[in-house]
N, C-alpha and C positions, 0 to 999 in steps of 0.2 A: 487565542486559541479557541477553535470552533467547537460547538457542541455536537458530540458524536450521535446524539438521539435527535438532532434537528433534521427536518426533511431536506432533501437536495433542493438547490434553487430551481425555480420554474424555468422552462426553456420553451417559451411560446413559439419561438421562430424556428426550432428544430422539429422538422418532420417525423424524425425517426425517435423522438422523445416518447418514452412509453410503449414502444412497440418491441415485441420479442422477435428474436431472429426467425423463430417458427412462423410467427404471422407474416413476416416479409417473404419468406421462402413460399409459403402457402399462397399469398396473393400473386407472386410471380408465377407460380405453376398454374393458377387459375387463369391469368391472363395470358401466358405464352405457351403453356404445356410444357412438359419435359423436353421435346425436340426442340421447341423454340428457345427455351432456356439454355439448353446446351449450344446452340447456334449462336447465341448472344455471349455467352461465357462458357467457352469449352473446357469443361471440367468432367472428369471420369465420373463423379458421383452424381452428375446429371445425364450422363450418356449411357451407363451400363447399369442395369437393374436399379434405376433411381427409385428414391424414396425419400420422404421428409426427413425420416429419421437418420438415413445414412448421410444425407446432405449436412444436416445440422451437426453431426458429429465431425465431419471434415471441416466444415466452415468455422466451428468453434476453435479448431487447432490451427487454422491457416488463416491469419489476419489479412494476408494480401487477397485472399479470395473473397474473405467476408466483406472486404471494402468494394470488391467488383459488385457483389451481390447487392450492397446498400446503394451504390452508385446507380445501378440498373433500376433498382426500386424507385429511387428519387427521380429518374428519367421517366419512368413508367407514370408517376403520379403527375408530373408536368405534362406528359403527353395526354393523359386523360382528361386534365383540366383544359388544356388547349382544345381538344375536340368537343368538350362540353361547351365551352365558349363559342365555338365555331358554329353549334346548332341553334343557339339563342337568337331570337329576332332582333334586329338592332333598331 
């Protein structure tokens, strides 16, 4: 039996660990803007009168959409890391 007061196991290899959905959506909007986000994941909450609050409300109720947003966030992180490595002198 596990201790309910014990902290959850560490997830050092999970880039989403410790991030809130709000932080993920905000980072994606900062990187792509609302039109770019809607282009990559066509959802009404990104296309019509978009806001972080309305997007969070929809994504929390819609697991498949949340998965798409999390996948795009991971893609963005990989892409940014690739760009960063490309600029370093070898």
